[in-house]
N, C-alpha and C positions, 0 to 999 in steps of 0.2 A: 331702179324703180322710181318712177315719177311721183312726186308728191304734190297734190292739189288741195288747196284749202278754200272753202266757200263760206262767205259771210253774207247771209241774205234774210229775207222775210219768210212768210209762210210758204214760199216756193222752194225753200231750201231742200226738203226731202226729194222733190222731183228733180232738182238740178243734180243732186248727189247721185241719185239712181241712174240718171242718164249718162253722166260722165263715167261712172263706174263701169257701165256696160258698153260705152263707145270708145274707150281708150284702153289699150293693152298695157299691162304692167304698170298699173297706177294704184296709188293709195289715195283715197279721197276722204277728207275730213270736212265736217261742216258744222255751222252753228247758226241757229235762228236768233237774230238779234231782238226779235219781238218777245221772245220767251226767256231771255237771259239778262241777268242783272249785270250791267256794264260796270258797276261800281264795286262789285265783289272782288276783293284782293286775290282770292284763289283763282277766279275766272280770268282776271287780268294776267296772272302768271301763266296760266295754260294757253291763253290766246297768244300772248307774246311769244311763247315757245313755238307754237304752231306757225306763226307768221315767219319766224326766223328759219324754220326748217323746211318750209314749203318752196317748191320750184315755181309754182304759180299761185297767185291769190286772186280769186274772183269775188268781188265785193259789190253789193248793191248800195246805193245811197239810202239814207234814212236812219242809219245806226248812230247811236250816241257814244261818246267817250271812246273806249278802245275799239269800237266798231265803226267809227267815223270814216267813211270812204276816202274823203279828201286827205285826211291825215295819214291813212295807211298808204295811199298813193305817193304822198310826199316822202314818207320814210322808206318805202320799198318800191321805188319808182320802176325799176327794170322788170319786176315780176308781178306787179299789180295791174289788174285789168278791171275797170269799173263797168259793171253790167247793169242792165235795166231791170227794174222790178216791173214786170208786165202788168198793164192795167188797160181796161177797155170797158166802157159803159154802153156801147152801141147795141149789144144784145139784151141788156137788162137796164133800159134807160131810167126806170123808176127806182132802181136799187140805191140805197143810201145807208149811212150810219147815223144813228140818233144818240144824242148826249155828248158830253165832253169826252175827250180822248181817254182820260183816266177813269171815266165812269160811263162807258158806252152801254146802251141797252143791249142785252144779249139773249133776251127771250121775246118772242118764241124763237128768234134767230138773231145772229149778229147782224144780218142783213134785213133792212126794213124797206117798206115801200112808200115812196113819196105820195102816191095816190091814197093809200090808207091813212097816212098821217094827216094829209090835207083834209080828208073827210072827217076824221075825228076832231081836229081842231076847229072845224066849222060847226061842230055840234051835230053832225049828220049821223044817221043810224048805220048799223052794220049792213043793212040791206043796201043802203045808198053806197057804202064803201065797196060792197061786192060788185056793184055795177060801175064802179069808178075805173075799172080796167077796160078802157075803150080808147080807140084812136082819138076821138074828139076830146076826151078829158086829158089824155096825155099831151095833146096839142095845146090845150089851155094851160097846162102846167109847164109848157116849154120843153117837154121831155123828148119830143121827136127830133130835136136837134142834137141828141146825145152822140150819135155816130161821129159827126164832125167835131163836136166840142171835145170829146174824149180823145180822138186822134190828135187834135191840136194840143191837148194837155200832154199826151205822150211825146209829141214832138218837142215840146218845151223841156220835158224831162230828159229827152235824148241829148240835149245840149250839154249835160254834165256827165255823160257816160262815154265809154270807148266803143261799145257795140250797141248801136241804136236798134230800136224795136218797132217804132210806129208804123213804118211802111210794111213790115212783115205782118204785123197784127191786122192791119186794114186789108191787105191782099188775102191773107188766110181766111179771115172771117167772111169775106165776100163769097167764098166757096165752101167753107167747112165750119162746123160748130167749134168755136175756139175757146170759150170761157164758160165755166160752171157758175161763176159769179164774177163780179167786176174785177177782182184781183186774183182769181184762181184759174189760170190757163190750163187747158187739158195737156196731157203729156205729149201728144203729137205736135202741138204748136211749139211747146218748149223744146222738143227734139230739133226742130228747125232752128230755133234761136241758139241752142247750145252748139249746133254745128257751126254757126257763125262765130260764137265765142272761141271755139277751138281753132278755127281757121285764123282768127285774129291773133291768137297766141302762138300759132305755128305748131300746134300739137297734132300729130297724126291721129286720125280717128276713123271709125267705120260706123255705118248706120246700125241702129239698134232694132231688133225685132220687137216692135211695140206690142204685138199680139201676145207675147209671153209675160208682159209686165202688168202689174196692178198700179193704176194711177194713184199716187199718195193723196192727191187732193180730192178724189172722188168720195172719200169718207166724210168730207166736210159738207156744210150746208150748200144746197144747190138751188139757185134762183131761176125760175123758168124764163124761157124766151117765149113771150106771148105771140100767138099766131098773127095778130094784126101788126105787130112790130116786124115780124119776119116778112110779111106781105109788103109792108111799106118800104122796106129796104131791098125787096126783091131777092130774098135769100133762097137758095135751092134746098134748104133743109128745115126741119121742124123738130121740136123737142116736146117732152111731156109738159103739160100745163100745170103740173103739181110742184109744190115745194118739197125738197127733201131735207129733213131736219135731223142733224146728227144726234143731239141729246135725247131725241125720242127713239133712239135705236135705229137711226138711219131710216126712219119712217117717211113715206111720201104722204103728204096731206093735201087736201083740196084747197081751192081758193077760199071757200067758205070757212073752213077750219082755220086757215091762216089768218083771215080777217078777224075772226072771233078771238083767237089767241092774242092778236095784237091789241084789240080793244080791251081785253081783260087786263093786260099789262099797263096800257095807257091810263085806264080809269083809276088805277091805284097809285099812279105816279104824280109827282109834282109837275104841273103843267109847264112850269118855267124850264124844266129839263127836256121837254118834248120839242126839241129843235134839231134841225139837220146839222150835223157836224161836218160831214164830208160826203162825197169827194169834192175837190176844189172846183172842177169844171161845172158841176151841178150847182154849187153855190153861186157861181158867177151868172149862170143862166137865170136862176130864180130871183137873184138880187136886182135884176134889171126890170122886174115886174112888180109894180106897186101893189097889185092885188094878192101877191103871195108873201107879204111881209111876215105873216104868221108862221112861215116855215123856216126862216133863217135865224141864226143865233141872236139872242137878245144881249 
């Protein structure tokens, strides 16, 4: 019986589901390092035991302490494979995180819009923000460069992994809808990436019937692919123009409702906290524009 251990971010459940269904006679254990206290002694003991007993360890960069990918690779060299945390902003170029890492804004969603934040910080009305979702405004904000800048970001990250993902992501998203939000790839895209992981490890596998599976990440917030973005990149597919919000009971809300809920939260917040925290390629884009200084961290 093959034993595989996965240490990853929010993509953990999807990776486990795929490997469990693609590999015969396998026991898959996994842990989400974003939701786990790396300093907890009991967790350290359990993780150490899992690392020792596993035939293969698939680990994403980004974990701290016991979850540090480089340290695990050094200690368990022959059975550790560093994998990518899939990321892409091309489909949702205005998607961002607001606030410090330890204190991110999570309402109305963990994912916020550069266009809405920009309108609010300029003192514009909700009506103005509602109309800020346009090609011209996205161009003004430097957002239409997101496809290339996020692929470049992914290629930089690929430099520290054994199984790169940037080319797969770009090629896939030219043909198919690949991301529910900037770091939530759909199961079909991850299926292709996991196939590459297993080939790299030399583990025999078979394709999974994805029609029988529920995508674990579909339950989380979904950020829309705006039609004018799809047209600009000449994509052959379209999506709903609504936001899906998990904590509202997986309710789909309109652009107007999304903007209103954002303004409600921003109005009652310390304006000094209303800065874009990440992603990194977005920060690099807006940092080069003096007219957008109000958007990056103070």
